[in-house]
C-alpha angles and dihedrals in degrees: 000000000000113000117231119265094239090074088077088065120088121268100247092192097054120127086226087069092044095265114161137197100227100177146013126171091217136013101159097145106024133017122257091226091072089071096079103034110134094225122085114260116268131205131207108187093198095051114107132158136195090279096045138264114012113229130187095232142051114297130176130198122265107283114233095178130056117274139067140258126251141186127192124216124196105213117237088225124019115238153137107287112226099173144358131211117204101192114198094180112171092359098117107147097018107050124120114262089219137020137190134188126208131187138204139177110227122171123225124002107314123198123225094272091054090047092054089055095048124118101251116197122201112252095165114021120217101299136172115262129200126220123248088011142112102242108203122201125181115217123215099185109110100191116105120245135197098198136033128199120210115204123197113203108237103339141298138107141309124186101200140003115206118188109192117192152123112289114240105182123185106269090213087081096043097067118114121010114345137153101274093190096051115118090221089058094048105273119138139179113252102172140020134175097210136003100171099140105020143358121275087220086077091073091068097039120122120273131004122309114257099198137014092263092066093069135060117278125176130197121271109277113232097172135054125289131047142257126260146170127210120208127196105219124224086267140315109316146151115254124226106175140348138206126214107190121195095176111160092008097112108146095020107044117130117267090229141343143202137197128214133178139205135182108212125059091215088063097056091101095052110083092188091064096056117104120222112241100166116014121226103292133176113254129210124224118255092008138130105224121197125195132183115225112207146079094282123065116226125234114286093019115165138144116266098002093120090209104058132072127269126207121232133171117266114225115244089235131031116290117239100180135032130197124200117201121198120198120251097333140299140122136289128192102208144000118203121187108190115196147111127278116234120253090247093054092050091048092050090052091048091052093051093050093046088057091050092051091050090052091048092056091059120094128212 
């Protein structure tokens, strides 16, 4: 069965992006925080606690009165939700017969009382759910949200909630020089040659990696060519400097890497239209490399030093996508693309959020 396209979009609710489960009206058997853990759910058939079977998910008690159970998630990054996965893995006799998901845009950091009075819009209407199954639901609503509410009808357990969508961060915090590739700022991976060991989305995750498994590692290449990742930036912008971090990749770092940029999505498949930002340069294992991108080399510049600055060629117009090529293969921990969003990009983000705020003021 073909998986839905929205799964290629980032999980805006993930704990890895600082998502948080801020409320649940019942979590008697299993904690609400499990809903957004990045790891896949696990199951130990022999594990029991004082209250019964221990599940890796959110589970409420058996409801004996009319109603439903709900949990509210503050997204790590606000955005337009394109699809939801309600994963009932290992919940076979205790899954909800129906689920629904609502969304709302709420400024600031609302408490539970403010959340209860929010204008919640349906993203996924009341829909049948299967047990021990990844239930996929496409979402047609195009207004950004900051919070989602999962409703189980009438009760039961859900292992994970994935909220895939297009990041729509507040442009107030994107002025000046920022990491245009960062997932928390709206960057996302749109192409990758190989993800055998780990996801390329890791290279734009918040913070520094703590172990090799928190970066992107491909399989050992036995044929010609090289591996690569393409990232859509938060918006069109001019790039000042980049970081290519091979931390914890000691025996499997790339021999060298390059970075190119392009403005238009329709040109992604035309290699001759890409602009060189960082020329192919040797990389060191377990090292955080920093490179200036601009017409003037920085002090101490030198190919392969891993500490100096490299000179690339600045695009005549703002760059919208970047592609990192590693030669011939190997892993990297993080890619940082520091630059400034164009005025047009900031204005477009502001307009989308203004529409979301207007919708949030309306009441059913």
